[in-house]
N, C-alpha and C positions, 0 to 999 in steps of 0.2 A: 974438388967438386967437378963432376962430369956434366956436360951439356949434351942433350939428346940431338940427333941429327935434325929432327923436326924443329926443335927450338933454335938450332944453329941457323936454319933457313930463315926463321922468323926474325932473329936478331940481325942477320945480314940484310934482309929486305928492309928492315927498319932503318938500319944505318945508311943504306943507299938513299932512301926517301928523305931522311933528315939532312944528309949531306947535300942533296939536290936543292932542297928548300933553303938551306943556309947559304948555299952558293948564290941563289937567286937574290936573296936579301942583301948579300954582300955586294953583288953587282949593282943593285939599285942604290945602295949607300954610296958606292964609288962614283957611279954615273950621275947621281943627283938628278935623276929623271924618272918620270912616271910613264914614259912612252911604252905602250903595249901592255900596261898593267892597270887593272881596275881595282878600286878600293874594295869592290865586292869579292875579289879573290881572297883577300885575307880575312874578311868578315865571314865568308862562307867556310873557309878553312878552319877558322876558330870555332865557329858554331858546330861544324861536323866533328872536330877534334874533341870538343867538350862532351858532345854526345857519345862519341866512341870511348872517351876516357871513362865516363860513367858506366857504360856497358862493359868495358874491359874489367873494371873494378868489380862489378856485380858477378861476372863469370869467373873472376879470379885469374885472369891471364896477365902475368907480370910483364911479358914482352910488350903487349899492347898498352898496358898502363903506363909504362915508361915512355914508349913511342908517342902515344897521344899526349902525354904530359909535355914532352919536349915540343911536339907539334903545336900545342896551344901557345907555348912561349914563343915559338918561331912566328906564329901568326900575329901575336902581339907586337913583336919587334918589327915584323914586316909592315904592319899597319902604321906603326910609328914612323918608320922610314918613308913610307908612302906619303904620309901627311907632311913630313918635313920637306920632301921633294916638291910637293904641291905648293907649299909656302914659298919655296925658293923660286919655282917657276912663276908663280903669281907676282912675286916681288920683282922678278926680272921683267915680266910683261908690263907691270906698272911703270917701271923705270924706262922701258923702251917707249911706252905711250907718252910719258912726260917729256922725253927728249924729242919725240916726233912733233909734239904740239908746241915746242918752244921756238 
């Protein structure tokens, strides 16, 4: 099976975007911090990716169907990590507040 140069560019660009977002989610997971990240980032990404996924399916572009499908999953995981980190931060803040008042 041969891939056209045009499709090769599309797949390469998709791989770079997905790798970048996965790296960001991995960093958030490891750092356990929400610093510099808004929950709206992942909600916006998810909304846009669902829209682009539908559009890509309607026009029959497999590169963008796969890419946007993975981006939806990345946004879901990113949002879950963001929420976990918020809980960790809130728990730590509550613990600090309790110790300060004791």
